[in-house]
FIFIPA-90162 format. One record per residue (C-alpha): residue in one letter; y, x, z. Coordinates in Angstrom, 1 decimal, m for minus. Each point is the difference from the previous one (the first is absolute). Example, Ala and Ser with C-alpha at 12.3 -4.5 7.8 and 13.67 -1.06 7.14 Angstrom:
BEGIN
{code->A Y->m4.5 X->12.3 Z->7.8}
{code->S Y->3.4 X->1.4 Z->m0.7}
END
This chain:
BEGIN
{code->M Y->m5.5 X->m7.1 Z->27.3}
{code->N Y->3.3 X->0.4 Z->1.8}
{code->G Y->3.2 X->m0.3 Z->m1.9}
{code->E Y->3.4 X->m1.8 Z->0.0}
{code->R Y->0.3 X->m3.5 Z->m1.2}
{code->I Y->2.8 X->m0.8 Z->m2.5}
{code->T Y->1.0 X->m3.6 Z->m0.6}
{code->S Y->3.5 X->0.3 Z->m1.6}
{code->R Y->0.3 X->0.4 Z->m3.7}
{code->K Y->3.2 X->1.9 Z->0.6}
{code->N Y->m1.7 X->2.7 Z->2.2}
{code->P Y->1.4 X->3.4 Z->m1.0}
{code->L Y->m3.4 X->1.4 Z->m0.9}
{code->L Y->m0.8 X->m2.8 Z->m2.3}
{code->Q Y->3.5 X->0.3 Z->m1.6}
{code->Q Y->m0.7 X->3.7 Z->m0.6}
{code->V Y->m3.4 X->m0.8 Z->m1.6}
{code->R Y->1.8 X->m2.3 Z->m2.4}
{code->R Y->2.6 X->2.7 Z->m0.9}
{code->L Y->m2.8 X->2.5 Z->m0.6}
{code->L Y->m1.8 X->m2.4 Z->m2.3}
{code->T Y->3.0 X->m0.4 Z->m2.3}
{code->S Y->2.0 X->3.2 Z->0.3}
{code->R Y->m1.1 X->3.5 Z->m1.3}
{code->K Y->3.1 X->1.4 Z->1.7}
{code->E Y->m1.1 X->m1.4 Z->3.3}
{code->R Y->m3.4 X->1.6 Z->m0.4}
{code->E Y->1.4 X->3.3 Z->m0.9}
{code->E Y->2.6 X->0.0 Z->2.9}
{code->T Y->m2.5 X->m1.1 Z->2.7}
{code->G Y->m3.1 X->1.8 Z->m1.3}
{code->L Y->m2.0 X->m3.2 Z->0.5}
{code->Y Y->m1.8 X->m2.3 Z->m2.4}
{code->V Y->m1.9 X->m3.2 Z->0.2}
{code->G Y->m3.7 X->m0.9 Z->m0.6}
{code->D Y->m1.4 X->m3.5 Z->m0.1}
{code->G Y->m3.4 X->m1.4 Z->0.5}
{code->T Y->m3.1 X->0.5 Z->2.2}
{code->K Y->m2.0 X->2.1 Z->m2.4}
{code->L Y->3.0 X->2.3 Z->m0.7}
{code->L Y->0.5 X->0.3 Z->3.8}
{code->D Y->m3.6 X->1.1 Z->0.3}
{code->E Y->0.7 X->2.7 Z->m2.6}
{code->A Y->3.1 X->1.1 Z->1.9}
{code->V Y->m1.9 X->0.3 Z->3.2}
{code->K Y->m2.5 X->2.3 Z->m1.7}
{code->W Y->2.3 X->2.1 Z->m2.1}
{code->C Y->3.7 X->m0.3 Z->1.0}
{code->P Y->1.1 X->2.3 Z->2.7}
{code->G Y->3.5 X->m1.6 Z->m0.1}
{code->L Y->m1.2 X->m3.5 Z->1.0}
{code->D Y->2.8 X->m1.0 Z->2.3}
{code->T Y->0.3 X->m3.8 Z->0.7}
{code->V Y->m2.4 X->m2.9 Z->m0.6}
{code->I Y->1.1 X->m3.7 Z->0.0}
{code->L Y->m2.8 X->m2.4 Z->0.3}
{code->S Y->m0.3 X->m3.8 Z->m0.2}
{code->E Y->m1.2 X->m1.5 Z->3.2}
{code->K Y->m3.0 X->m1.6 Z->m1.8}
{code->L Y->m1.3 X->3.4 Z->m1.0}
{code->E Y->m2.6 X->2.1 Z->1.8}
{code->A Y->1.6 X->3.3 Z->0.9}
{code->P Y->m1.5 X->3.1 Z->m1.7}
{code->E Y->m0.5 X->3.3 Z->1.9}
{code->L Y->3.2 X->2.0 Z->m0.5}
{code->P Y->0.8 X->3.7 Z->0.7}
{code->R Y->1.6 X->0.9 Z->3.3}
{code->G Y->3.8 X->m0.3 Z->m0.1}
{code->V Y->0.2 X->m2.7 Z->m2.7}
{code->K Y->2.4 X->m2.7 Z->1.1}
{code->V Y->m1.4 X->m3.6 Z->m0.3}
{code->Y Y->1.9 X->m3.3 Z->m0.2}
{code->W Y->m1.4 X->m3.5 Z->m0.2}
{code->V Y->1.8 X->m2.9 Z->m1.9}
{code->P Y->m0.9 X->m3.6 Z->m0.6}
{code->P Y->m1.3 X->m0.8 Z->m3.5}
{code->D Y->3.2 X->m1.7 Z->m1.1}
{code->V Y->2.0 X->3.1 Z->0.9}
{code->M Y->m2.5 X->2.2 Z->m1.8}
{code->E Y->0.7 X->m2.1 Z->m3.1}
{code->T Y->3.7 X->1.0 Z->0.1}
{code->V Y->m0.8 X->3.8 Z->0.2}
{code->S Y->m3.0 X->0.4 Z->m2.2}
{code->P Y->0.8 X->0.5 Z->m3.7}
{code->M Y->m3.1 X->m1.9 Z->m1.0}
{code->K Y->m0.1 X->m3.7 Z->m0.8}
{code->S Y->m3.2 X->m0.4 Z->2.2}
{code->P Y->0.4 X->2.7 Z->2.7}
{code->Q Y->m3.2 X->1.5 Z->1.4}
{code->G Y->1.6 X->0.4 Z->3.3}
{code->A Y->0.7 X->3.7 Z->0.2}
{code->V Y->3.2 X->1.9 Z->m0.9}
{code->F Y->0.5 X->3.6 Z->1.0}
{code->L Y->2.4 X->2.9 Z->m0.2}
{code->C Y->m0.9 X->3.6 Z->m0.9}
{code->R Y->2.0 X->3.2 Z->0.2}
{code->K Y->0.3 X->1.7 Z->m3.3}
{code->P Y->m1.5 X->3.5 Z->0.0}
{code->E Y->2.2 X->3.0 Z->m0.4}
{code->E Y->0.7 X->0.6 Z->m3.7}
{code->Q Y->m1.9 X->2.9 Z->m1.5}
{code->P Y->1.3 X->2.2 Z->m2.8}
{code->P Y->m2.1 X->m0.4 Z->m3.2}
{code->A Y->m2.5 X->2.7 Z->m0.8}
{code->L Y->m1.1 X->m1.0 Z->m3.5}
{code->S Y->m3.5 X->0.9 Z->m1.0}
{code->P Y->m2.2 X->m0.6 Z->m3.1}
{code->G Y->m1.3 X->m3.5 Z->m0.1}
{code->T Y->3.1 X->m1.7 Z->1.4}
{code->L Y->1.3 X->m3.4 Z->m1.1}
{code->I Y->3.8 X->m0.3 Z->m0.2}
{code->L Y->1.5 X->m3.4 Z->0.2}
{code->D Y->3.3 X->m0.3 Z->m1.9}
{code->G Y->2.0 X->m3.2 Z->0.8}
{code->I Y->m2.8 X->m2.3 Z->1.0}
{code->Q Y->2.2 X->m2.8 Z->1.3}
{code->D Y->m2.5 X->m2.8 Z->0.7}
{code->P Y->m1.2 X->0.5 Z->3.6}
{code->G Y->m3.3 X->m1.7 Z->m0.7}
{code->N Y->m0.8 X->2.4 Z->m2.8}
{code->L Y->1.1 X->2.9 Z->2.1}
{code->G Y->m2.2 X->m1.0 Z->2.9}
{code->T Y->m3.0 X->m0.6 Z->m2.3}
{code->I Y->0.5 X->3.5 Z->m1.5}
{code->L Y->0.1 X->1.6 Z->3.4}
{code->R Y->m3.1 X->m1.8 Z->1.0}
{code->T Y->m1.9 X->1.1 Z->m3.1}
{code->A Y->1.2 X->3.6 Z->0.3}
{code->D Y->m1.1 X->0.1 Z->3.7}
{code->A Y->m3.5 X->m1.3 Z->m1.0}
{code->L Y->m0.4 X->2.6 Z->m2.7}
{code->E Y->1.6 X->2.8 Z->2.0}
{code->V Y->2.7 X->0.7 Z->m2.6}
{code->P Y->3.4 X->1.2 Z->1.4}
{code->V Y->3.0 X->m2.1 Z->m0.9}
{code->V Y->3.7 X->0.9 Z->0.0}
{code->L Y->2.8 X->m2.5 Z->m0.4}
{code->A Y->3.0 X->1.1 Z->m2.2}
{code->E Y->3.3 X->m1.8 Z->m0.2}
{code->G Y->0.3 X->m3.8 Z->m0.5}
{code->C Y->m3.2 X->m1.1 Z->1.7}
{code->A Y->m0.2 X->m2.9 Z->2.4}
{code->D Y->m0.1 X->0.8 Z->3.7}
{code->P Y->m3.6 X->0.8 Z->0.8}
{code->Y Y->0.8 X->m1.2 Z->3.6}
{code->G Y->1.2 X->m3.4 Z->m1.1}
{code->W Y->m2.4 X->m2.7 Z->1.3}
{code->K Y->m1.2 X->m1.1 Z->m3.5}
{code->A Y->m1.0 X->3.6 Z->m0.9}
{code->V Y->m1.5 X->0.6 Z->3.4}
{code->R Y->m2.1 X->m3.1 Z->m0.3}
{code->A Y->m1.1 X->0.8 Z->m3.5}
{code->S Y->m1.0 X->3.5 Z->1.0}
{code->M Y->m2.5 X->m1.5 Z->2.5}
{code->G Y->0.5 X->2.8 Z->2.5}
{code->A Y->0.4 X->2.9 Z->m2.5}
{code->V Y->3.6 X->0.7 Z->1.3}
{code->F Y->m1.6 X->0.5 Z->3.4}
{code->R Y->m2.7 X->2.4 Z->m1.2}
{code->T Y->1.9 X->1.9 Z->m2.6}
{code->P Y->3.8 X->m0.2 Z->0.7}
{code->P Y->2.0 X->m0.2 Z->m3.3}
{code->V Y->1.7 X->3.1 Z->m1.2}
{code->Q Y->3.4 X->m0.3 Z->m1.8}
{code->A Y->2.0 X->2.6 Z->m1.9}
{code->P Y->2.6 X->0.3 Z->m2.7}
{code->G Y->m1.3 X->0.2 Z->m3.6}
{code->A Y->1.8 X->3.3 Z->m0.5}
{code->E Y->m1.8 X->1.6 Z->2.9}
{code->L Y->m3.4 X->m1.2 Z->m1.3}
{code->L Y->0.8 X->1.5 Z->m3.4}
{code->R Y->0.9 X->3.3 Z->1.6}
{code->Q Y->m3.2 X->0.1 Z->1.9}
{code->C Y->m2.0 X->m0.8 Z->m3.2}
{code->R Y->1.6 X->3.0 Z->m1.7}
{code->E Y->m0.3 X->2.4 Z->2.8}
{code->R Y->m3.7 X->m0.9 Z->0.8}
{code->G Y->m1.1 X->m0.3 Z->m3.6}
{code->I Y->m1.0 X->m3.6 Z->0.2}
{code->P Y->0.0 X->m1.8 Z->m3.3}
{code->L Y->2.0 X->m3.2 Z->0.1}
{code->G Y->m1.1 X->m3.1 Z->m1.9}
{code->A Y->2.1 X->m3.2 Z->m0.4}
{code->T Y->m1.6 X->m3.3 Z->m0.9}
{code->A Y->1.7 X->m1.5 Z->m3.1}
{code->L Y->m0.6 X->m2.4 Z->m2.8}
{code->S Y->0.8 X->2.4 Z->m2.9}
{code->P Y->m1.7 X->1.2 Z->m3.1}
{code->R Y->m0.1 X->3.5 Z->1.3}
{code->A Y->m1.6 X->m0.9 Z->3.3}
{code->R Y->m3.5 X->1.4 Z->0.6}
{code->D Y->m3.0 X->m2.0 Z->1.3}
{code->I Y->m0.3 X->0.6 Z->3.8}
{code->R Y->m3.8 X->0.6 Z->m0.5}
{code->Q Y->0.8 X->3.1 Z->m2.0}
{code->E Y->1.6 X->1.9 Z->2.8}
{code->E Y->m1.3 X->1.4 Z->3.3}
{code->L Y->2.3 X->m2.1 Z->2.1}
{code->P Y->m1.1 X->1.5 Z->3.4}
{code->R Y->1.9 X->3.1 Z->m1.2}
{code->W Y->3.2 X->m2.0 Z->m0.9}
{code->A Y->2.8 X->m1.8 Z->1.8}
{code->V Y->0.4 X->m3.4 Z->m1.7}
{code->V Y->3.0 X->m2.3 Z->0.0}
{code->I Y->m0.3 X->m3.8 Z->0.0}
{code->G Y->3.3 X->m1.7 Z->m0.8}
{code->S Y->1.8 X->m3.2 Z->1.0}
{code->E Y->m1.3 X->m3.4 Z->m0.9}
{code->G Y->2.8 X->m0.7 Z->m2.4}
{code->Q Y->1.4 X->3.3 Z->m1.3}
{code->G Y->m3.0 X->2.3 Z->0.2}
{code->V Y->0.3 X->3.7 Z->0.8}
{code->S Y->3.6 X->1.2 Z->0.3}
{code->R Y->1.7 X->2.4 Z->m2.4}
{code->L Y->m0.1 X->2.7 Z->2.7}
{code->F Y->m3.8 X->0.2 Z->0.0}
{code->L Y->m0.5 X->m0.9 Z->m3.7}
{code->E Y->2.3 X->2.9 Z->m1.2}
{code->S Y->m1.7 X->2.5 Z->2.4}
{code->C Y->m3.7 X->m1.0 Z->m0.3}
{code->D Y->m2.6 X->2.2 Z->m1.7}
{code->R Y->m1.6 X->m3.0 Z->m1.6}
{code->E Y->0.3 X->m3.7 Z->m0.3}
{code->L Y->m3.2 X->m1.9 Z->0.9}
{code->I Y->m1.2 X->m3.4 Z->m0.9}
{code->I Y->m2.8 X->m2.4 Z->1.3}
{code->P Y->m2.0 X->m1.1 Z->m3.0}
{code->M Y->m0.2 X->m3.8 Z->m0.2}
{code->N Y->m0.5 X->m2.8 Z->m2.5}
{code->P Y->2.9 X->0.1 Z->m2.4}
{code->R Y->0.8 X->m3.7 Z->0.5}
{code->C Y->1.0 X->0.8 Z->3.6}
{code->E Y->3.4 X->1.4 Z->0.4}
{code->S Y->m0.3 X->1.7 Z->3.4}
{code->L Y->m1.4 X->m0.2 Z->3.5}
{code->N Y->1.9 X->m0.6 Z->3.2}
{code->A Y->0.9 X->3.1 Z->2.0}
{code->A Y->m2.7 X->m0.5 Z->2.7}
{code->S Y->m2.7 X->m0.5 Z->m2.6}
{code->A Y->1.1 X->3.0 Z->m2.1}
{code->A Y->0.1 X->2.1 Z->3.2}
{code->T Y->m3.5 X->m1.0 Z->1.0}
{code->I Y->m1.4 X->1.2 Z->m3.4}
{code->V Y->2.0 X->3.3 Z->0.2}
{code->L Y->m1.1 X->0.5 Z->3.6}
{code->W Y->m3.6 X->m0.4 Z->m0.9}
{code->Q Y->0.4 X->2.7 Z->m2.7}
{code->M Y->1.7 X->2.2 Z->2.6}
{code->T Y->m2.3 X->m0.4 Z->2.9}
{code->P Y->m2.0 X->3.0 Z->1.2}
{code->L Y->m2.7 X->m2.5 Z->1.2}
{code->R Y->m1.2 X->m1.0 Z->m3.4}
END
């Protein structure tokens, strides 16, 4: 496959990749984000219309890429300076973020409130994509286009671009559309999630450390709890979201 060869670690494109890896502001200003790895590149080729630039190690066999995608080749030692992975697979690529869509809340939507760990966020997006449950990110969440979230999503961000919205707007839509709102919480008044028809609800999963924010707790119709062994204090956000998503899925 044709493409330009880069040998300098100070090449402007490689410097931009490093900035995109570490700076949410850079991603927001440029509209670009980074993916890493050969399997994730395969997913981007299949599903991401914004695939823009591919940087490949010279030892790698070139995949078939869509027309118009820019290709660059680098020596393995240069790839090690640009890939965020300790053992690079030999492929780093840039995608253009899709145009942001306004939220259109519907029954059976999962709301993420302050999910700050990018690995948890990406895992939740991956599970929601698999179960066909819509997800909206409220304030305080990690950047779904940060490389750790993109990698953990295993292509979900390509297939189902993340939707983000202020919590106040989501509450307004719940009221106007008659969608009951549930908030997961460890409280005596919380109701077992199995006792509600969650495909009719919008359900909030809160941050790893603080749980659901006061904004949603004070406005929800019901607090919900995942039943578990009493000797276990809680589940991590991604695990809790997986259980809630299974209860919400229309595929069950």
